[in-house]
C-alpha positions in Angstrom: 0.0 0.0 0.0 1.1 3.6 -0.6 1.7 4.4 3.1 4.0 1.4 3.4 5.9 2.7 0.4 6.2 6.1 2.0 7.5 4.5 5.1 10.1 2.5 3.1 11.3 5.5 1.2 11.6 7.5 4.5 13.7 4.7 6.0 15.9 4.6 2.9 16.4 8.3 3.1 17.3 8.0 6.8 19.8 5.3 6.0 21.4 7.4 3.2 21.6 10.4 5.6 23.5 8.2 8.2 25.8 6.7 5.6 26.4 10.2 4.2 27.5 11.3 7.7 25.0 14.1 7.7 24.8 16.5 10.6 22.7 15.8 13.7 20.1 18.4 12.6 19.5 16.5 9.4 19.2 13.2 11.1 16.7 14.6 13.6 14.6 15.9 10.7 14.6 12.4 9.3 13.4 11.0 12.6 10.5 13.5 12.6 9.6 12.7 9.0 9.8 8.9 9.6 7.6 9.2 12.7 5.0 11.0 10.6 5.0 8.3 8.0 4.9 5.6 10.7 1.7 7.2 12.0 0.2 7.3 8.5 1.0 3.6 8.2 -0.6 2.8 11.5 -3.8 4.7 10.5 -3.9 2.7 7.2 -3.5 -0.6 9.1 -6.3 0.3 11.5 -8.5 1.2 8.6 -7.8 -2.1 6.8 -8.3 -4.1 10.0 -11.6 -2.5 10.8 -12.8 -3.0 7.2 -11.9 -6.7 7.6 -14.0 -6.9 10.8 -11.1 -7.0 13.3 -12.2 -5.9 16.8 -10.5 -3.2 18.8 -9.4 -5.9 21.2 -7.5 -7.7 18.4 -6.0 -4.4 17.0 -5.0 -3.1 20.4 -3.3 -6.3 21.6 -1.1 -6.2 18.5 -0.3 -2.5 19.3 0.4 -3.3 22.9 -2.2 -1.1 24.5 -5.8 -1.3 25.8 -8.7 -1.5 23.4 -10.5 1.6 24.7 -7.3 3.7 24.6 -6.6 2.5 21.1 -10.1 3.2 19.9 -9.9 6.8 21.2 -6.6 7.2 19.5 -8.0 6.2 16.1 -11.6 7.2 15.8 -13.0 6.8 12.3 -12.9 10.5 11.4 -9.3 10.9 12.5 -8.2 7.8 10.4 -10.0 9.2 7.4 -8.6 12.7 7.7 -5.0 11.4 8.3 -5.1 9.2 5.2 -6.7 11.9 3.1 -3.9 14.3 4.1 -1.3 11.6 3.3 -2.8 11.1 -0.1 -2.9 14.9 -0.7 0.8 15.2 0.3 1.8 12.2 -1.8 0.0 13.7 -4.8 1.9 16.9 -4.4 5.2 15.0 -4.4 4.2 13.1 -7.5 3.1 16.3 -9.3 6.4 17.9 -8.6 8.4 14.9 -9.7 6.3 14.3 -12.8 6.2 17.9 -13.9 9.6 19.5 -13.1 8.5 22.6 -15.0 6.3 23.4 -12.0 9.3 23.5 -9.7 11.7 26.2 -8.9 14.5 26.0 -11.4 17.5 28.1 -12.4 17.8 26.6 -15.9 15.1 28.7 -17.6 12.2 26.4 -16.9 8.9 27.8 -15.8 8.3 28.3 -12.1 4.9 28.7 -10.3 4.0 32.3 -9.6 4.8 33.6 -6.2 1.8 33.8 -3.9 0.6 37.2 -2.6 1.1 37.7 1.1 -2.7 37.2 1.6 -2.5 33.9 -0.3 0.5 32.8 1.7 -1.3 33.6 5.0 -4.4 31.7 4.0 -2.4 28.7 2.8 -0.4 28.6 6.0 -3.6 28.7 8.1 -5.2 25.9 6.0 -2.0 23.8 6.2 -1.9 24.2 10.0 -5.6 23.4 10.4 -5.3 20.2 8.3 -2.3 19.0 10.4 -4.5 18.8 13.5 -6.9 16.3 12.2 -9.8 18.4 13.6 -12.9 19.2 11.6 -13.6 22.8 10.6 -16.5 22.7 13.1 -14.4 21.5 15.9 -11.6 24.0 15.1 -14.1 26.9 14.9 -15.6 25.9 18.3 -12.3 25.9 20.0 -11.2 29.2 18.4 -14.6 30.8 19.3 -15.8 31.7 15.8 -18.4 30.3 13.4 -17.5 27.4 11.0 -18.5 29.5 8.0 -16.2 32.3 9.1 -13.2 30.1 9.6 -13.9 28.5 6.2 -13.7 31.9 4.6 -10.4 32.6 6.5 -8.9 29.4 5.2 -10.1 30.1 1.7 -8.5 33.5 1.8 -11.7 35.6 1.4 -11.6 37.0 5.0 -8.7 38.6 6.9 -9.0 37.9 10.6 -7.8 40.1 13.5 -4.7 39.0 15.3 -6.5 37.9 18.4 -8.4 35.4 16.3 -5.2 34.2 14.6 -3.6 33.9 18.0 -6.4 31.6 19.3 -6.2 29.6 16.1 -2.5 29.1 16.5 -3.0 27.9 20.1 -5.7 25.5 19.0 -3.7 24.1 16.1 -0.4 24.1 18.1 1.4 26.3 15.6 4.2 28.9 15.9 3.0 32.4 16.7 6.0 34.0 15.1 5.6 32.3 11.8 1.9 33.2 11.5 2.5 36.7 12.8 5.1 37.3 10.0 2.6 36.2 7.3 -0.3 38.0 9.0 1.6 41.3 9.1 2.7 41.0 5.5 -0.9 40.4 4.5 -2.0 43.6 6.3 0.4 45.8 4.3 -0.7 47.8 1.3 0.8 46.2 -1.8 2.0 49.6 -2.9 4.0 50.2 0.3 7.6 49.3 0.7 8.7 46.1 2.5 9.6 46.4 6.2 13.2 47.4 6.4 15.7 44.7 7.3 17.2 44.9 10.8 20.7 46.4 11.1 21.8 43.5 13.4 22.7 40.4 11.3 21.5 38.1 14.1 18.1 39.7 14.1 18.0 39.6 10.3 18.9 35.9 10.3 16.2 35.2 12.8 13.5 37.0 10.8 14.6 35.3 7.6 14.4 31.9 9.1 11.0 32.7 10.6 9.7 33.8 7.1 11.2 30.7 5.5 9.5 28.5 8.0 6.2 30.4 7.4 6.5 29.9 3.7 7.3 26.2 4.3 4.1 25.9 6.3 2.1 27.6 3.6 3.6 25.2 1.0 2.2 22.2 3.0 5.4 21.2 4.7 7.1 19.3 1.9 9.9 17.0 2.9 13.5 18.3 2.2 14.0 15.4 -0.2 11.0 16.5 -2.2 12.4 20.1 -2.3 15.8 18.9 -3.4 14.5 16.6 -6.1 12.4 19.3 -7.5 15.0 22.1 -7.6 18.3 20.4 -7.6 19.3 21.0 -11.3 23.0 21.6 -10.5 23.6 20.1 -7.0 22.6 23.3 -5.2 21.1 23.4 -2.7 22.2 20.2 -1.0 19.8 18.3 1.3 21.8 19.6 4.3 21.4 23.2 3.2 17.7 22.8 2.8 17.3 21.3 6.2 19.6 23.8 7.9 17.9 26.7 6.2 14.4 25.6 7.3 15.3 24.7 10.9 17.1 28.0 11.5 20.7 26.7 11.9 22.3 28.2 8.8 21.6 30.4 5.8 23.0 29.1 2.5 24.4 31.2 -0.3 21.9 33.4 -2.2 21.6 31.0 -5.2 20.4 28.2 -2.9 18.3 30.5 -0.7 16.5 31.9 -3.8 15.7 28.4 -5.1 14.2 27.4 -1.8 12.1 30.6 -1.7 10.9 30.1 -5.3 9.9 26.5 -4.6 7.9 27.7 -1.5 6.2 30.2 -3.8 7.8 33.2 -2.1 9.4 36.2 -3.7 13.2 36.1 -3.7 13.3 39.8 -4.7 11.4 40.7 -1.5 13.7 38.7 0.7 17.0 39.5 -0.8 17.6 42.6 1.4 16.9 40.5 4.5 19.3 37.8 3.3 22.0 40.5 2.7 21.4 42.0 6.1 21.8 38.5 7.7 25.4 38.2 6.3 28.1 38.7 8.9 30.7 41.1 7.5 34.3 39.9 7.6 36.3 41.1 10.6 38.3 44.3 9.9 42.0 43.9 10.7 43.4 46.5 12.9 47.0 47.4 12.1 49.3 49.0 14.6 50.3 52.7 14.0 53.9 51.6 13.2 52.6 49.8 10.1 51.9 53.1 8.5 55.4 54.4 9.1 
């Protein structure tokens, strides 16, 4: 089944990362990805077992926990939503692989148009909501707004106030800084200039990583392997560069950074000043007065 194939590919990728002596950050990313695929696989096994008439007692004994606890872990709606999300993610990977012209490329091939800040914000909210496994109705109830209103927010036809976004982020266990960056960008008039980059390189790096993570969320959190396969026309960026750029450890050179931004449907031109501000200038050598005669 497809979820088993996903799990196998994830395991192969993890083995390749170990054999390639990748950094700990890269390996931990692989652990997180493998755990996600493992949960998809478990959901698929539960769905198949129930369809074949297996009782919760039988399924839970094999899983090593009580039947009631296992039943609450995998209610029918959660299994269905998880498998639907896995299929959607898998389809996105296949589309990128089958149609490389839809990926970010530096060799003249077409790239998808950058999303507007409003589109990026709505896409990130929708991606975060899908990751919870909650229904729109349940999400709306916890946030304290109507299901129809939250549906319009996720569709991009309504722009919520920050307090609503904040409650949404808490409900969906998201990152406030990432959603705040997208929300603030969506509030700005398109004719206004971008927010100036910080003078401090460390602050600029932090903001750039936050925006990259926000764009990554809006793109549906593709795996680093998917990103590399789609944009790696000339061995840049490497798998490690993609992981380190997204987890906030390191900023690659501009060519690699621009490719990542393009793949995530961001605007490299808008983020170039921030990338430049994040570069640490080389130390200035101080010569003694005697060196000048």
